[in-house]
N, C-alpha and C positions, 0 to 999 in steps of 0.2 A: 503494499499499500505506499503511495508516493505522498510525501507532505509538503515537500518543497521544491517547488518548480523554477527554475533559474531559466532565464531569457538573454540570449543577446539581442541586440537590436538592428543593427544595419544588415541588410540580406537575410534576415529572420523576421521579424515584423514590420520592416521600412526599406523602401528603397534607400540605397546609400544617403546618407546627410538629409533624408527626408524625412517631412513630419508623419507623425502615426496616423494611419487612415482608418475609416470607421469599423471596417471587419477587423483589425487587429485590437483595437480597443474594445472591442465586443469580446475577443478571446480573452484579453487581460480580466475584464469584467466577469466573465462567467467563470473564469479558473479561481479568481479570487474567493467565491463564493464556497468552494471546497478546498482550496489549498494556501499556502503561504506562496506568495509570489513575489520575485525580485528580478531587478536587472542585473547583467554581469557583463560589463562592457570593456572595450579598449580605450575610447575617450574618456574625458572627464565627466565626474558625476552631473556637474552643474551644466555641461554640453548636452547629455542625455536627458536631464530633466526638460530642457529647453525644447530640445527635438519632439519631445513627446507632449508636448504643450502642456506642461507642468501637469503630467498625469501622477497620482498621488502613488508613490510606492518606493520602496528601498533601491538603493542603487549603488552597487559596487562599479567603481570606476578606475581607468588606468590600471586594469589588470590587478586591484588589489590593492592600490596606493591609495585610495581613497573610497569612503561611504557615506553615503547621506540618507537621512530618514526623513519623513515629515514630521514635523513638532509643532504642535498647536498652528497644523495648518500650513506649515511654512517649510520650504526646503530647507535643510540643514546639513552642513556637512559635519559629521562625527567622527570622520577619521580621515587624515589628510598626512600623509608622509611625504617628505619633500626629500629632493637629493641634489647634488650639484654638478651634473655632469660638466666635463672638459670642451666648452665650447669650440675652441681651437682645434682641439681633436676631431669633433665631429665635423667641423665645416671644412677642414683639410680632406680629410678622407672621403667624405660625400661628394666633394668636388673633383678628386680624381675620379670616381665612379661616373659621374655626369661626363667627364671628359672622355674617359676609355668608351664609355658606352652610347654617347651622343644626346644624353639628354641636356643640352645646354640651354635648351629655350624651354623657360618655365613663367608663370605668373606669380607674383608675390616673393616670399622669402625663398631661399632654396632649403631651408631647414627651419622646423618649428620645436621651439625649446619650450615644453609645458611647465607650468608653475610648478608640479610636482618634482620636476627632472625627468620624467617621460621624454623621450627626443621622437621625432616623427622626421623620416626623410621622404618628402613628397616629390616622386620625380616630374610632376606638372607643377608644382611650385605650390605655396599656400593659397593663393587666390585664383587657383583654376576652376574654370566652371564646372558646375556639377554634371551637365550633360558629356563634357570630354573626360571627367574623371571615372563616368559609368562605362563608356563605350571603350576606355584605353585598354583595359587588362580584365576581360570578365571572367577567364579561365584561369589567371593569372601564371601565363604562359612565359609571359615578357619578364616579370619577376624573378620567376625560378631560374631562368638565366642566371640572374645576377646572384640568387641566394646564397651558393656556395661562398662567393666569393666576400660577400657581405658577412657573411658568419665568420670568416678566416681574418679578415680587416677587424672585427669588434668581438675578440674572444672574451671580454669580461660581460657582455649583455646576452640577453635572450632577444633572438632578433624573430620579430613575426612580419609576415608579407600582409600588411594591415590594409584594412579599407579597399577602395578599388583601384588606387595607384601608388601605393606608397609602403613603406617598412616603418615598423614601430621597433626602439630600444628601450627595453628596461632593465634594471638588474637582475641577475637570474634569479633572485627569490621571488619575485613577483610573476604572479599568472593565474589563471582563471580556475585552476584547479584548488590550487592553494587557498585562493581567497574565498572559494564556496566553503571548503572543509572549514576555515577558521569562522565563516559565518556561521555553518550549521553546529559546530562545537559550541558557539556563543549562545545559540538559541535552541539548543538541544534536539537537533535531528542528525539521525543517525545516515550512514552512507547510502543504504539501501531504501532511505526513505525520499531521496533526491533525485531529480530528473532535470536533465539540463537540455536545451533546446537552442540549437545553434546551426550555421551554415557554414562552417569553417573548419573543419576535422583534420584535414592534410597538414603533413609534416610542413611547420612553417606558418601554419593559419591560426588564427586566433583562438581555435577552441581546440587546439590539438592536445593541448595538457588535459583538458576534459577527457578525452578519449583515452591517453596514454594512462592517466589515474584512474582508469576503471569505473567511472561516473556512467550510469545509463544515461543515454542520450538520444533525441531523436534529431535526425538532419533534414533541415528544411533547404530544397535545391531552389524554390520560387517562393519567395516570402508571400505573394497571394494565397498561394495553398497551406497557410500554415492552420488556418481555421478547420479544413478537413483532416489535414494529419492530426490532429490534436481532438479530433471529434470523440474519441474513445475516452477522453478524462473527464468530459462534461457530466 
């Protein structure tokens, strides 16, 4: 019997960086009648909250570096771990990758340094158009070409093939599996009572640690099918 349902957002409940649509909102509403439901994302908790139009739900952000709750009806960060990455190190090595693989044209900044210390290397830049990002690498084939070298260049970090067109870097101790298990321990859930719903379980994917850690999971290949895929839970 499952008691805790954990959701990824982008590609699972929504299109990447897009608002929560009616059907996905209804899925969350219905599930919350029977289960504890939380979000577990790669992005920051506040960004996820805004993308969901203020949907009231616990959010684990940045692979476990952040956690937010609704307290007295307000979004509240209850955990916010910060680190201090070497910016010059990241700028130098990502510029090397841009030059080598031809990603020299981009919009906005070349690297995004999050307040937590998580780092994102957006191949199209921090201000790339959403449509361009979605169309860029839907099968992750382009980023898989770079992935072995990115791992080699950043040995002290866990590297994720993140979002639709980027790589995410976090210290090795941060990942969705450990973040979920820490939340479960705090709130009294056993491993067998947890179900994770995501779209990115392959090697390097943001949900890969969930698979490797042995949590039960449902893979969503098209976010518009999430309601039918989870019908058995209602």
